[in-house]
N, C-alpha and C positions, 0 to 999 in steps of 0.2 A: 520534464516540464515542471516548472515551479507553479504550485497552486497557491491561491490566496483564500483565506477564510476570515470573514468579518465576525466581530463580536463586540460586546460592550454596550449594546443598545438597552433601552428601558424607558421607563416613565420618569419624566422630570418636570418639575414645575416651571412655569414661565419665569424667565430671568435666570434660570439655573444653567449649569454646565454639565458637560458629558464628554468623556473621551472614548472614542471608538478605536478598536484595534484591527489591524489587517495583518494576520500572521502568514508568513510564507513557509511553504513546506521544505524549501531549500534556500540556497543563497539568494537573498533578496536583490543583490546587485546584478543578478542575471536578467532582471527585468529593468529595461532602461528607463521606463517611465511608468509610474503607478498612479492611477487616477482614483479619486473618490467621487462617487456619484450618489444621487438620491432620486427616489421616485415617490412623490406625494400621491395620496389617493386621487384618482381621476386625472392625473397629470402624466406627462411624459417624463422619462428618466432624464435627468440633467447632470451635467458635470459640476462638481463643487470645487475641485482643485486637483493639482497634480504635484508629484514630487519626482524629480529625475534622479538617476543613480548618482549623479555628481552633487546632489543636494539642493539643486534649484527647486524652488517652490513657487507655484502660482495659484492664487485663489481667485475665484470669480468675483466680480464686483459686488454681486448681490449679498455675499456673506463676508466680504473682506472686512477685516477689523474685528470680526467675531470668531471666525474659524481659522485655525492654523493646522498645518500638516508638518509632522516631524517623523524621525526615523530612529530606531534603535538597531544599529547594525548587529550588535551582539545577539539580539533576540530575533533577528530577521523579521522585524515587525515595523509597520508603518502606522502612525496614529493620526487620527483626526480629532483635534480638540475643538470643542464647540462651546461658546460662551454666550450669555445674554439670549438664551433660546426663547423662541416664541412659538405659538401654535403653527405658524407658517413653516416651521422647521420639521414638523411632523412628517415622517417619511421612512421608507426603507432605504438604508444606506448600504452602498456596495463599494468594494474596492476591486480594481481590475487592472490588468495590464493594458495601458492606454493604447498600445499599438497592436493589440490582439483582437481578432474577430471571434475569439473563442467564447464559450458559454459563460453566462453570468453565474455567480455564486448565489447562495440563498439570501445574502444580505443580513442586516441586523436592523430591527425595528426601533425607531426612536419616536416616542410619543411625548409631546409637550402639552401638558394639561394640568389644571389645578385640581 
């Protein structure tokens, strides 16, 4: 089973950018759809976007135009690029097999503050 591990979070100033990584332990194409999610303090986890094995990307409306998802097949890694970050984007970000009910990873913390 391919495992996914998130990284790349940190503290960023409002208006800044950050790129998160989701590294797969094996062939990333074995996962048909990878989702990026986030959970802000006191809120439920929410979907940010998905990327399918064929390359199709869909970003939720709330962050569309600021967030993008891409993939480096050679590195078996999916990325979440985030721009024009605001305090509302502060959350723990996760990547996961969109079609799996398996456990969540540890995620990576993104904090947007001046």
